[in-house]
N, C-alpha and C positions, 0 to 999 in steps of 0.2 A: 672706559676710555677717557683720557685727559689730554689737554694741550699744554705745552710748556714753552715759554718764550725766553728769548735771549737776544742780545745784541752786542756788538763791539764796533770799534772803528779802526781804520788803518791810517798811518801817517802819510803813506805814499801808495799810489795805485800800481802795485807790482804783484806778480804771481807769488813771489816768495812771502810778501807781507800778508796777502790774503790767506795763503795756506797757513802761515804761522798763527795769525790771529783767529782764524776760523777753527783750527784744531784746538787752540787753547780754550776757546769758548765751548766747543763740544765736549772737551775733556772735563771742564768745570761743571757743565750741565749734567753729564753722566755721573760724575763723582758725587756731587751734592745731592742728587736725586736717586742715587743707587739704581741707575738704569742698566738693564741687561739688553744685549743686542736683540734678543727675541721679544722684548717689550715693544719694540718700535713698529709703528704702523706706516708712517710716512713723515717726510720732513719738507717744509717749504722754506726756501731762502729768498731774501730780497737784498738788493744792493741799490744804493743811491745812484743817480745818473752819472756821477763823476767817477764811478768804478767801472772799468771796461777791460781790464787785462786778464781776468780769469773768472770762471763761474765758481761761486762759493761751493756748489755741489761737488766740484772737482776735488776740493780739499776734503770734503766729507768722504768721498770714495777712498782717498789716500788714508783716511782715518779708519777705514775698514767697513764703511757703510755702503759698499757697492751693490749689495743685494736688497737694499731698502729703497722704496720709491722716493726719489728726490726731485724737486721742482724748483727752478729759479725764476724770479720775476724782478722787474724793476720797481723800486719804491717810488711813491709819488714824489714829484719835485716841488716841494712846498717851501715858500720863502721862510727863512728862519729855521728850517729843518737842520738836523745834524748832518754835516757833510762827511763823505767817505765812510758811510755807515753800512754795516752788514747786519741783517736781522735774520732770526731763525724762529720757526714755529714747528715744534716737534709734536706729533700725534703719537700717543703711546697707551699701552694698557698698564694699569697700575691699580693697586688697592688703596693708594694714598688719596686722601681727600684733597680737594682743590687748594685749601689753605695750607696744606702740608708740603706743597711743591715749592721749590726754590727756583725762581726765575733769575737768570744771571745777566748782568749788564757790566761789561768790562770797558776799559780804556775810556775814550771820550763819550761812550754811550751810558756811563754810570748814572747820569742825571735824567735819562729818558723816562724812567718809571720809578721815581723815588717813593711812590705811594705803595709799592709792593713790599711785603716782608722779605727780609734777607735770608 
């Protein structure tokens, strides 16, 4: 079992933008890490306090993950934190070693974890 991280930002708090950006993030995570649906154990999503128009998990269900345990939570409201940010933590089974996983940060979240290999 491994955990895979990712994040993205939205420009405006809307259902359409949350869905578009979250699906783009999930697609990139799945593609870069060769994730199969049956590899998934669970997914935790967080959103900053300035996002309230949609649950990130709703976009994941539209992406085809409705049978995967999904949980949403609010990110800590820290001064200087990245605004309008959606984060994801995917728990999965994989034979890959930790260093072989590709954590994905898109849009305004690209600088959040520049210490991780691409």
